[in-house]
N, C-alpha and C positions, 0 to 999 in steps of 0.2 A: 504493500500500500504506500502511495506517495506521501511525502511529508505534508504537502498542502492539504491532501485529503484527510490525514490524521488531525491536522490543525483545525479543519472545519468541523470534523466530528467531535473533537474535544470542546470546541467553542459551543457547539450545539448542545452537548451534554451539560455544560455549565449553565447555559441559558435555560435548559429544561429544569435544572435543579433550582435556579433562582425563581423561575416561574412557579414551580411547585410550592416553594416557600411562601411566595407572595400570595398564592391561592390559600395557603394554610393559615396565613396571618390575617386577623381581623382588626380593623382600626375604627375606633369610636371617638367622637367628639364630646367633650363635657364643658359647656359654657358656664361661666360664673360672672357675677356682677361686681366682684370685689377685688381689691388690689392684690398683687402678687405676694406682698408681705403680710397680708391679713391672715390670722390664724385659721380661718375657714379655708382659705385658698391653699395654705401650706398642708392642711389636712387632706384636701382633695389630691394634691400632688403625691402625698405619701400613699394614699389609697391607690392611685394609678400605678405607682411603682410596685406596690404589693401585688396587684393583679398581674402586672407584667412578669414579675418573678415567679408567682405561683403557677402561671400558665406557660412558663418557659418562652415568653415572647409571643405566644399565640394570639393574645389579645392586648392590643396597645390602646391606651386611653390618653387622648391629647386634651389637657386642661387649657381652656381659653379664659384667662382672668380679665378683670376690669371691664366687663361688658364689651370686649373686643370682637366677639363673634355675634352675639345677640344682646340687646338691651335687657335690663332686669325684667321688664314686663313682657318681653317677647320669648323668654326662655321656655316657659311652660308649653306654649303653642309649638315651639320648635321641636320639643321632645314628643309631643302628641302627634305631630305630623311626620316624624321620622327624619327631620332635618338634622337633628342631633339625637344620638342614642341615649344620652344622659344629660341632665342639667340640674344645676343648683338654683333653687328659688327661696325667697323669703316668703314663708307661708302667708303672712298677714297681707301681702300685696294683692292677694286674690280673693279677698273677702267679698267683694261685690259679685263675684261669680258664684260663690257658695259660702255662706256664713261660717261653715266649719273651718275654713282656712284662717279665720280671724279669732278663733277661741283663745289662742295664746297671746293675743294682742289686747285683751280686755284688761284695763288697768286694775291692778291689785287683786285679780283673781288668783294669780300665782306669782308670788314675788320672791320666792327663794328657789334654790336649785332642787330641793326636796319636793317642793310644790310642783315645780316644772316637770319633774320626772313622773309624778302622779298624773298630772294633766296629760302628758304624752300618752299614757297608757289608755286613755279614753279617746283622745283626739285622733291619733294616727290610725287606729283600726277603722274608725268612722270615715276618715278621709280616703283610706285605701279602697273602701267599698265604692265610694264615689268615683275615684280615679280609675278603677278597673273598667268602668263603662267608657272611659276615654282611651283605653289601651295603655295604661300606665300603672305604676305602683311606686310607693316610697321605698327607696333602698335603705336610706338611713337619715337621721336628723342630728343636728348639732345646735345647741342654743347659743345665743349672744349673751353677753353679760347683762345683769339687771339694768333696766332703762332708767336713766337720770335725765335731768333737765339742764341743758346748756343755755347760757344767757350772756348778753353783752353787758348787762348791768345787774347789780345785786337785787335779789327778790326776797321779800319778807312775807308776801302773800300773793295770791293769784291776781289780785287787783293791780299789782305792780307790772303785770305782763300785758295789760290791756292795749290793744292796737299794735303790738309788736309783730314783725314779720316772722312767721313760724314755718319751718320746713314740714310739709305734709308728704310723707312717702307712702302712705297706705290709707285705706278708707277710715281706719280707726284714728289715725293722727289727724286726718281731715275733720273728723267729727269732734275731736278734742279742740281744734281751732275754733269751731263754731261755738262750743260750750264755754270756751275760755275767753271769748271776744278777741281772738287773734286774727291776723291776716295770713291765710294759708298760701304757701308757695310750694308747688309740686317740684321736688328736687330728688333725684335718685342719687345713690352713693357715689357713682363715678363723677357726678357734677357738683358735689357738695363743696369741695375746696374752692372752686371758682365762685360759687354762690356766696360763700362766707367772705372771701376776699373783696368782693364787689358790694357787699352790704345787702345783697338780695335776701339773705337769711340773718336774723338777729337772735333767734332762739329756736331750739328744737329738742326733741326727746330722742335719746339713743344711748348706746352703750359706751363704755370707756374706750373700747377698741375703735369705734367709729371716730371718736375724738382724736385719736392718734393717727389713724389712716388719713383723715381729712385735714390734719394740722389745724384743728379747730382752735387750739391754744394761741394761734397767731392772730385770730380775729375776735374771739369771745374769751372772757376772763373768769367765768363762773360755771362750776359744774355741781349741781345739787343731786346728791345720791338718794333719789326718790324710791329706788327699788320698785318701780311701778309695774313692770311686767317683764317677762323673759321670752322674747320671740325666738322662733327656731328657723334655721335654714333646713331645707330638705333636699336631698338628691333624688330626683325622679328618674325612673328608667322606663324606656319604651318596651312594653311587653313583647312585641313582635321581635324586636332585636334580641331581647334576652332569651326568648324561646327558641331562637335560631341557633343558639350556642349549644355545643354538646354538654352532656351532664357534668363532666369534670370541670369544664370552664365555668358553667353556671355556679357550681359549688365554690369555685375559687372566688368569683365575684361576690357571692353571698357572704363568704367567710371574711373577705377583706372589708366588706361593708360593715359587718358587725364590729370588726376591730376599729374601723374609722369612727363609728358611733361612740364606742366606749372611750376611745382616745380623745375625740372632739369634746365630749361632755366634760371629761377630766381637764382638758386644756382650758376650756372656757372658765371653769371655776378657779383653777390655779392661777390664771393670768389676771383675774379681776383686780386684786390688790396691786399687782405690779403695774397694770395699766393706769390705775388711779394715781399711783406714785409718780409715774412719768408725766401725767398731766400737771401735777403739782410742781414737779421740778421744772416744767416749762412755762411756769408763770400763772397757772390757773388756781383759783381758790376752789378747793374740793371740800365740800361739807354737806352734812345732811340738811334737808329743808327745815325751816322753822316749824314749830308746832302748828301755827296758823296755816302756813303754806301746805304742809302735809295733810292737814284736815281738808283744805280746799280741794286738793288733788284726789283724795279718797272719795269725796262727794261726787266728783266727776266720774270716778271709777264705778260707783254705785249706779249712776244714771246710765252709763255705757253698758253695764252688765244687763240691766233691764232691757235696754234697746237691743242688745245682741240676742238675748233669749227670745224676744219677739220675732226678730229676723230669722232665727233658726228654729222656730217652733214647729212641731213639739219636741224635736230631737234635742235642741240645745239645752233646755231645762233638764232633760233626762241625763245628758252628758255631764252637766254641772253637778247634779246630784250624785252620779256615779263617781265623779272626781272627788267630791267632798268625802265620800265614804272611804277613800284611799288614804286620807290624811290622818295623822295621829290624833288630831283634835279637831273639833268642829271649827270652821272658819267663820 
């Protein structure tokens, strides 16, 4: 056999091998709305690496952070339509679609991590029943730190906030603006830094992590530890994409997801004090709200719980009752 013929045969075999590998490898996209350094995003990257390792490179997951592939409000639809196989969403963003998404955004319903874990036990199974009809399921969740109030000026009561420009990133925070006599401005996480720098936002409710990601300390000087609610991010998966995997790969994804959930919940709680310390070191006054301010906020929470139960009736009240039974003492 001539050398040229051997060379062509060898090249063909190499190409065949590469083609077979390419056919064997599956690539998935996982869009997220948050910055690369955010602990949620870091957890997503670790999850993707664990899946890669567990499947021997058979399933590659590409994390697209900072709303670079889809905006925060577009991610759910992208997963539902198969444009992305996975996607991370903030549950409360979708309350207008179904009130169940907003259960963990009701102020003071769950204000500790223990409360949040109990609430998840009733909220997520209910949401999964709804999402299954859309061809999706929740793979895992990770909470944000308890929500506090950022402000450009000191606040002793809710009256001090009247007329301030308030970041509304969800139906619940928009409702808060209405009840608190604030000016709502719809701003998602990726746009927050600019909104703060230009004075579009003067106050908002969020976690200590968001304050760091957005460099809020450069524009606002007060953070009140209201412990108002603990919203969750959820990673959704397209069921058609998941079901197309072989059993071993499905098991690898499920196992990595369980690890990501446990790691994420632990990270969120462990980082809370560290994040608040960073905010203080960078010039913010970090303190609990005054008794009067805390009382005002809890009154808003009571109104919003009643409103949420009406929107989600009759299921909402049943879920709240089931949640309260999981708590060590009546709330």
